[in-house]
C-alpha positions in Angstrom: -14.4 21.6 -16.1 -12.7 19.1 -18.3 -9.6 21.4 -18.9 -9.3 21.9 -15.0 -9.4 18.1 -14.5 -6.7 17.7 -17.3 -4.6 20.3 -15.8 -5.0 18.8 -12.4 -3.6 15.3 -13.6 -0.8 17.1 -15.3 0.3 19.1 -12.2 -0.1 15.8 -10.2 2.2 13.6 -12.4 4.8 16.5 -12.2 4.6 16.7 -8.4 5.1 13.0 -7.8 7.8 12.5 -10.3 10.8 13.3 -7.9 9.3 11.4 -5.1 8.4 8.1 -7.6 12.1 8.0 -8.6 13.4 8.1 -4.8 11.0 5.7 -3.9 11.7 3.4 -7.1 15.2 3.3 -6.2 14.6 2.4 -2.5 12.1 -0.6 -3.5 14.4 -1.9 -6.0 17.4 -2.0 -3.8 15.4 -3.8 -1.3 14.0 -6.3 -3.8 17.4 -7.0 -5.3 19.3 -7.5 -2.0 16.6 -10.1 -1.1 16.6 -11.9 -4.1 20.3 -12.2 -3.9 20.1 -14.2 -0.7 20.8 -17.8 -1.6 18.4 -20.4 -0.2 19.0 -21.9 3.2 19.4 -25.6 3.8 16.5 -25.6 6.2 14.0 -23.7 4.1 10.7 -23.8 5.5 7.6 -24.4 3.6 5.6 -21.1 3.0 2.2 -22.6 3.9 3.5 -23.3 7.2 5.0 -19.9 7.6 1.7 -18.4 6.5 -0.3 -20.4 9.1 2.0 -19.7 12.2 2.7 -16.2 11.4 0.4 -14.4 9.0 -3.1 -16.2 9.0 -4.6 -15.1 12.1 -4.5 -11.5 11.1 -4.6 -11.4 7.5 -6.3 -15.0 6.7 -4.6 -17.8 4.9 -5.3 -16.3 1.5 -4.5 -12.8 2.4 -7.9 -11.5 2.2 -8.2 -10.4 6.0 -11.6 -10.2 7.5 -10.5 -7.7 10.1 -10.8 -4.2 8.4 -7.9 -2.5 10.3 -5.7 -5.4 8.9 -4.6 -4.9 5.4 -5.7 -7.5 2.6 -2.4 -8.7 1.2 -4.0 -11.0 -1.9 -2.7 -9.7 -4.9 -0.4 -7.2 -3.9 3.0 -6.6 -5.8 5.5 -8.7 -4.2 8.2 -6.1 -4.4 6.0 -3.8 -2.3 5.1 -6.5 0.2 8.8 -7.3 0.7 9.7 -3.8 1.4 7.4 -3.6 4.2 8.3 -6.8 5.7 12.1 -5.7 5.6 10.9 -2.1 7.0 9.1 -3.8 9.9 12.2 -5.6 10.6 14.5 -2.7 10.4 12.2 -0.6 12.5 11.6 2.0 9.8 7.9 1.3 9.5 6.9 1.3 13.2 4.5 -1.4 14.2 4.9 -3.4 17.5 2.7 -6.1 16.3 4.4 -6.7 12.9 8.0 -6.1 14.5 7.2 -9.4 16.7 6.0 -11.1 13.7 8.9 -10.7 11.4 11.5 -10.8 14.3 12.2 -14.6 13.7 11.7 -14.6 9.7 14.9 -14.9 7.5 15.3 -13.0 4.3 14.2 -16.2 2.4 11.2 -16.5 4.5 10.0 -12.8 3.8 10.9 -13.3 -0.1 8.7 -16.5 -0.1 5.7 -14.7 1.9 6.0 -11.8 -0.8 5.6 -14.1 -3.6 2.7 -16.4 -1.9 0.5 -13.6 -1.1 1.0 -11.9 -4.6 -0.4 -14.8 -6.3 -3.5 -15.0 -4.3 -6.7 -13.5 -5.7 -8.2 -10.5 -3.7 -11.6 -10.6 -2.6 -13.5 -7.5 -4.1 -15.2 -5.1 -1.9 -17.8 -2.1 -2.2 -17.6 1.4 -1.1 -20.3 2.4 1.4 -21.1 5.7 -0.2 -18.2 7.3 -2.3 -19.0 5.8 -5.8 -19.2 7.6 -9.0 -19.3 11.5 -8.9 -18.4 11.4 -5.0 -15.8 13.3 -3.2 -13.9 10.3 -2.9 -13.8 9.8 -6.4 -12.7 13.4 -7.2 -9.8 13.2 -4.7 -8.6 9.8 -6.1 -8.9 10.9 -9.8 -8.1 14.7 -9.7 -6.5 15.4 -6.2 -7.5 18.4 -4.2 -6.5 21.6 -6.1 -6.9 24.0 -3.3 -4.1 22.3 -1.1 -2.1 20.7 -3.8 -2.8 17.3 -3.2 -2.1 15.4 -6.1 -4.4 12.7 -7.7 -4.0 9.3 -6.2 -4.3 8.1 -9.7 -1.2 9.6 -10.7 0.7 6.9 -8.8 -1.8 4.1 -8.0 -3.0 4.0 -11.5 -7.0 4.7 -12.8 -7.9 1.3 -11.7 -6.2 1.1 -8.5 -3.9 -1.5 -9.6 -0.6 0.5 -8.6 2.8 -0.1 -10.3 5.3 -2.9 -9.5 8.5 -1.9 -7.6 6.9 1.4 -7.1 3.7 2.0 -5.8 1.3 -0.7 -4.2 -2.2 -1.9 -5.6 -5.2 -0.1 -3.8 -8.3 -1.3 -5.3 -10.5 -3.3 -3.0 -8.4 -2.7 0.2 -10.3 -2.0 3.4 -11.3 1.3 3.9 -10.6 1.4 7.5 -7.2 0.3 6.9 -6.4 2.8 4.2 -7.9 5.7 6.4 -5.9 4.7 9.5 -2.7 4.5 7.2 -3.4 7.8 5.8 -3.5 9.3 9.7 -0.2 7.5 10.6 1.4 9.4 7.6 0.0 12.7 8.7 1.3 12.4 12.0 4.7 11.0 11.3 4.0 7.5 13.0 4.4 5.9 9.6 7.5 7.3 8.0 8.6 4.9 5.4 7.2 6.8 2.5 8.0 10.5 2.4 5.8 11.2 -0.7 2.8 10.0 1.3 3.6 11.7 4.5 3.6 15.1 2.4 0.2 14.2 0.9 -1.4 13.1 3.8 -0.3 16.3 5.7 -2.6 18.4 3.5 -5.6 16.2 3.9 -8.6 16.7 6.2 -10.2 13.5 8.0 -13.2 13.8 5.6 -11.1 13.9 2.7 -9.1 10.7 4.0 -12.4 9.1 4.7 -14.0 9.6 1.5 -11.0 8.5 -0.7 -10.4 5.3 1.5 -14.3 4.5 1.0 -13.9 5.0 -2.9 -10.7 2.8 -3.0 -12.5 -0.1 -1.2 -14.9 0.0 -4.0 -12.6 0.0 -6.7 -11.9 -3.0 -9.0 
């Protein structure tokens, strides 16, 4: 069993390599382009932007209490910045977020990404997918029969993710993670090709299990 587990991790790493390079390049380009934008003369205080644009759905400190809205606290700034740009460009479809970012400047979005990345995420607990569960098996070893790679191959053994490439997952709301996996599968969310390929091979039960496990990660 240990040998099969090690083989699954190796195969997962190989499978994601191509996609990782592509998405890393996209994320780096997005971050670099915004970092190069000079500060405007009328730079708005970031706490004012948070209160006016973000707090109602994500809470002032980025720890959303609405489980269908993601926790933003402690997320990599490069990832947050990429998502804001994708919402603004329309490459990530979401009517609510499109409206929220419509009047944000590149500087505003950069400031927000940095602000939320510095907040401390509130830890959560899994409902039923703890040690030895289906959720853990999928996260750490993938699903061999359908060639689903281990989540840990990209997001790390502890769910911390990788700056400029893959987001932090640990302690994210299970409801939000499950919903995103479903939209990747249907193509409604199309700004991460690797995740679309992976989600297309997963059942609802598998998505729910790994989402629950992720919620309890620390």
